[in-house]
C-alpha positions, 0 to 999 in steps of 0.5 A, a space after each residue: 130834239 137830240 138823238 144819239 146813235 147806239 152801237 149794239 152787238 149781240 153774238 148769236 149761237 145757232 144752238 141757242 133757243 131764241 128766248 136766251 138770245 133775246 134775254 142776252 140782247 136785252 141785257 146788252 141793250 139796257 147796258 148800252 142805254 145806260 151810256 146814251 150820254 156819250 156821243 157816237 162821235 166820241 165812241 168812234 174816236 176812242 175805237 179809231 176804226 179804219 175809216 172809209 167814205 163808202 160806209 158809216 163807221 162801227 156799223 152799217 145796219 140801223 134799227 129805228 124804233 118810233 114809239 113816241 107820240 106824234 107831235 101836235 101843237 095847238 096855238 090860237 088860230 094856228 095848228 101845227 103838225 109834223 110833216 114826214 120828209 124823205 131825204 131820198 138818200 140812205 145814210 147806211 147800207 140798210 136801215 129798218 124803220 119801225 113805227 108803233 100806232 095807237 087808236 083813239 083810246 090809246 090801245 096798240 093798233 099795229 106797227 108799220 115797217 119800212 126799209 131804206 137801203 143804199 142802191 149801190 149795195 142792194 136793190 129792191 128785190 134784195 130789200 123785199 127779200 130781207 123784209 120777207 125773211 124778217 117776217 118769217 123769223 118773227 112768225 116762227 119765234 111768236 109761234 115757238 119762243 123756245 125754238 132753236 135759232 139755228 132751226 128757224 126757217 129763214 128761207 121760203 119754200 121756193 128759195 129752199 128748193 132752189 138751194 137744195 135742188 135747183 143749184 145742187 142737182 143730185 147725180 152731177 159728177 164733179 170736175 177732176 180738177 180742184 177749185 185752185 186749178 180751175 181758178 188758175 185756168 180761168 185767170 189765165 184765160 181772162 187776165 183782164 177783169 170784165 168791165 161789169 166787175 171793175 164797175 161794181 166791186 167795192 
């Protein structure tokens, strides 16, 4: 099996309706699929991005869609089946793997989704939050494909209440100092960054 990675980019205007964004993304993807014979390494060499050992070049999020029939081989006296192997190592900051299932008659029988993430960038709570928001967006565009992208509710009720009310309670007076002055004061009080910051920065 030979697999090549395609780097895709689609600009999203919050004022556009979802169907327009989807159509443009489709055109972009089909155009890219016409060049699948170009090795990913050749694209990287041609674009010559700044290289780093901490992340993959050109992209950090991978979407994997498995819609092929699972391998099954019958030989005289021998049955061969594919075995899923979990390497236990994330190659990208975030990877979303989707798999399509069919029943015995070949009809669509749902899909599964799984996130694989780099633990030095995300934790389980963050990954679960991505999944919840992804499902929330899917449900919104299924209900109304012509929804304006910027109007789709990405946050859940609890998150929205936290942002609007929990973190921004009305009636709280602003400090007389500017942000620059506050930053300078904190920097003067703590010239050496705390150990946790030094250990987690990238």
